[in-house]
C-alpha positions in Angstrom: 127.1 34.5 285.4 130.1 32.4 286.3 131.1 28.8 286.0 133.7 26.9 288.0 136.6 25.1 286.3 139.0 23.3 288.7 137.5 25.5 291.5 138.4 28.7 289.6 135.4 30.8 288.6 135.4 32.3 285.1 132.7 34.7 283.9 130.5 33.2 281.2 130.9 34.9 277.8 128.5 37.7 277.0 125.9 37.1 274.3 124.6 39.4 271.5 121.5 38.8 269.3 121.8 38.9 265.5 119.7 42.1 265.6 121.9 43.8 268.1 125.0 42.9 266.0 123.6 44.2 262.8 123.0 47.6 264.5 126.3 47.7 266.2 128.7 50.3 265.1 131.7 48.9 267.0 134.9 47.9 265.3 134.8 44.1 265.4 135.9 40.7 264.0 133.4 37.9 263.5 134.7 34.4 263.8 132.8 31.3 262.5 133.9 28.3 264.6 132.0 25.7 262.6 133.8 22.9 260.8 134.5 23.1 257.0 131.6 20.8 256.1 129.2 23.1 257.9 130.1 26.1 255.8 127.9 25.0 252.9 124.9 26.4 254.8 126.4 29.8 254.3 128.1 32.3 256.6 127.8 35.8 258.0 129.4 38.3 255.6 132.9 39.2 256.5 133.3 36.3 259.0 136.6 34.5 259.4 136.4 30.7 259.3 138.4 29.3 262.2 137.1 25.9 263.6 136.9 25.8 267.4 139.8 23.5 268.1 142.1 25.5 265.9 140.9 28.8 267.3 141.7 27.6 270.9 145.2 26.4 269.9 146.0 29.7 268.0 144.7 31.8 270.9 146.8 29.9 273.4 149.9 30.1 271.3 149.5 33.9 270.7 148.8 33.5 266.9 145.7 35.7 267.2 147.2 38.6 269.1 146.8 40.9 266.0 143.0 40.9 266.8 143.3 41.1 270.5 142.3 44.8 270.7 139.2 44.4 268.7 135.8 43.2 269.9 135.3 39.6 268.7 131.9 38.0 268.0 131.9 34.2 267.7 129.3 31.8 266.3 128.7 28.2 265.3 125.5 26.5 264.1 123.4 26.9 267.3 125.4 28.7 269.9 127.1 26.1 272.0 130.6 26.0 270.3 130.4 29.8 269.8 130.0 30.2 273.5 133.0 27.9 274.2 135.0 29.9 271.7 134.1 33.2 273.4 134.9 31.7 276.9 138.3 30.5 275.7 139.2 33.7 274.0 138.2 35.7 277.1 140.4 33.5 279.3 143.3 34.5 277.0 142.6 38.3 277.4 140.4 38.9 274.4 137.0 40.7 274.4 134.8 38.0 272.9 131.0 37.8 272.7 128.9 34.8 271.5 126.2 35.5 268.9 123.2 34.0 270.6 121.6 31.2 268.7 124.5 31.0 266.2 124.1 30.9 262.5 120.6 29.4 262.7 119.4 32.6 264.6 121.3 34.8 262.2 119.6 33.2 259.1 116.2 33.4 260.9 116.8 37.1 261.6 117.9 37.8 258.0 114.8 36.0 256.6 112.5 38.0 258.9 114.1 41.2 257.7 113.6 40.2 254.1 110.0 39.4 254.8 109.5 42.7 256.5 111.0 44.6 253.7 109.0 42.7 251.1 105.8 43.5 252.9 106.3 47.2 252.9 
Protein backbone atom coordinates (compact mmCIF):
# COMPACT_ATOMS: atom_id res chain seq x y z
CA UNK A 1 0.00 0.00 0.00
CA UNK A 2 1.28 3.47 -0.87
CA UNK A 3 0.28 7.01 -0.06
CA UNK A 4 1.06 10.19 -1.97
CA UNK A 5 2.80 13.14 -0.34
CA UNK A 6 3.49 16.06 -2.68
CA UNK A 7 2.88 13.68 -5.60
CA UNK A 8 5.63 11.35 -4.38
CA UNK A 9 4.46 7.87 -3.40
CA UNK A 10 5.79 6.31 -0.23
CA UNK A 11 5.01 2.78 0.92
CA UNK A 12 2.89 2.61 4.06
CA UNK A 13 4.67 1.17 7.07
CA UNK A 14 4.30 -2.53 7.68
CA UNK A 15 2.31 -3.62 10.72
CA UNK A 16 2.84 -6.42 13.21
CA UNK A 17 0.36 -7.75 15.75
CA UNK A 18 1.30 -8.00 19.44
CA UNK A 19 1.18 -11.79 19.16
CA UNK A 20 3.56 -11.82 16.20
CA UNK A 21 5.98 -9.51 18.00
CA UNK A 22 6.04 -11.66 21.12
CA UNK A 23 7.01 -14.69 19.03
CA UNK A 24 9.56 -12.80 16.92
CA UNK A 25 13.18 -13.83 17.38
CA UNK A 26 14.61 -10.90 15.38
CA UNK A 27 17.02 -8.39 16.95
CA UNK A 28 14.87 -5.30 17.38
CA UNK A 29 14.26 -2.02 19.18
CA UNK A 30 10.80 -1.03 20.42
CA UNK A 31 10.02 2.70 20.49
CA UNK A 32 7.05 4.11 22.42
CA UNK A 33 6.05 7.39 20.73
CA UNK A 34 3.44 8.40 23.31
CA UNK A 35 3.79 11.59 25.34
CA UNK A 36 5.11 11.48 28.93
CA UNK A 37 1.65 11.82 30.50
CA UNK A 38 0.46 8.70 28.64
CA UNK A 39 3.18 6.47 30.08
CA UNK A 40 1.32 6.06 33.39
CA UNK A 41 -0.78 3.42 31.58
CA UNK A 42 2.37 1.29 31.41
CA UNK A 43 4.64 0.32 28.54
CA UNK A 44 6.02 -2.67 26.70
CA UNK A 45 9.02 -4.12 28.54
CA UNK A 46 12.26 -2.84 27.09
CA UNK A 47 10.64 -0.06 25.04
CA UNK A 48 12.43 3.25 24.60
CA UNK A 49 10.23 6.29 25.25
CA UNK A 50 10.65 8.84 22.44
CA UNK A 51 7.62 11.06 21.76
CA UNK A 52 6.66 11.32 18.09
CA UNK A 53 7.85 14.88 17.42
CA UNK A 54 11.21 14.25 19.04
CA UNK A 55 11.63 10.94 17.21
CA UNK A 56 11.05 12.63 13.85
CA UNK A 57 13.52 15.43 14.65
CA UNK A 58 16.20 13.04 15.88
CA UNK A 59 15.79 10.72 12.89
CA UNK A 60 16.07 13.64 10.44
CA UNK A 61 19.17 15.00 12.21
CA UNK A 62 20.93 11.61 12.26
CA UNK A 63 20.71 11.28 16.05
CA UNK A 64 19.25 7.75 15.80
CA UNK A 65 21.77 6.31 13.34
CA UNK A 66 23.11 3.90 15.99
CA UNK A 67 19.88 1.89 15.69
CA UNK A 68 19.52 2.19 11.92
CA UNK A 69 20.64 -1.40 11.25
CA UNK A 70 18.10 -2.91 13.65
CA UNK A 71 14.46 -3.65 13.01
CA UNK A 72 12.38 -1.03 14.83
CA UNK A 73 8.86 -1.52 16.14
CA UNK A 74 6.89 1.64 16.97
CA UNK A 75 3.72 2.08 18.99
CA UNK A 76 1.47 4.67 20.59
CA UNK A 77 -1.86 4.26 22.37
CA UNK A 78 -3.97 3.06 19.44
CA UNK A 79 -1.73 2.82 16.38
CA UNK A 80 -2.09 6.14 14.54
CA UNK A 81 1.04 7.92 15.81
CA UNK A 82 2.97 4.65 15.77
CA UNK A 83 2.19 4.37 12.06
CA UNK A 84 3.34 7.95 11.44
CA UNK A 85 6.55 7.20 13.35
CA UNK A 86 7.24 4.06 11.30
CA UNK A 87 6.53 5.94 8.05
CA UNK A 88 8.88 8.77 9.00
CA UNK A 89 11.64 6.37 10.06
CA UNK A 90 11.29 4.40 6.83
CA UNK A 91 11.65 7.63 4.82
CA UNK A 92 14.98 8.16 6.62
CA UNK A 93 16.23 4.68 5.68
CA UNK A 94 15.25 2.75 8.81
CA UNK A 95 13.43 -0.59 8.85
CA UNK A 96 10.41 0.32 10.98
CA UNK A 97 7.15 -1.51 11.59
CA UNK A 98 4.11 -0.27 13.50
CA UNK A 99 2.63 -2.47 16.24
CA UNK A 100 -0.95 -2.76 15.06
CA UNK A 101 -3.44 -1.36 17.57
CA UNK A 102 -0.70 0.19 19.71
CA UNK A 103 -0.41 -0.24 23.46
CA UNK A 104 -4.15 -0.91 23.77
CA UNK A 105 -3.82 -4.02 21.60
CA UNK A 106 -0.65 -5.04 23.43
CA UNK A 107 -2.40 -4.91 26.83
CA UNK A 108 -5.42 -6.77 25.48
CA UNK A 109 -3.15 -9.50 24.11
CA UNK A 110 -1.26 -9.70 27.43
CA UNK A 111 -4.52 -10.00 29.38
CA UNK A 112 -5.77 -12.73 27.04
CA UNK A 113 -2.54 -14.67 27.56
CA UNK A 114 -2.83 -14.34 31.34
CA UNK A 115 -6.43 -15.59 31.20
CA UNK A 116 -5.43 -18.52 28.99
CA UNK A 117 -2.61 -19.49 31.33
CA UNK A 118 -4.84 -19.16 34.39
CA UNK A 119 -7.48 -21.41 32.85
CA UNK A 120 -5.11 -24.30 32.20
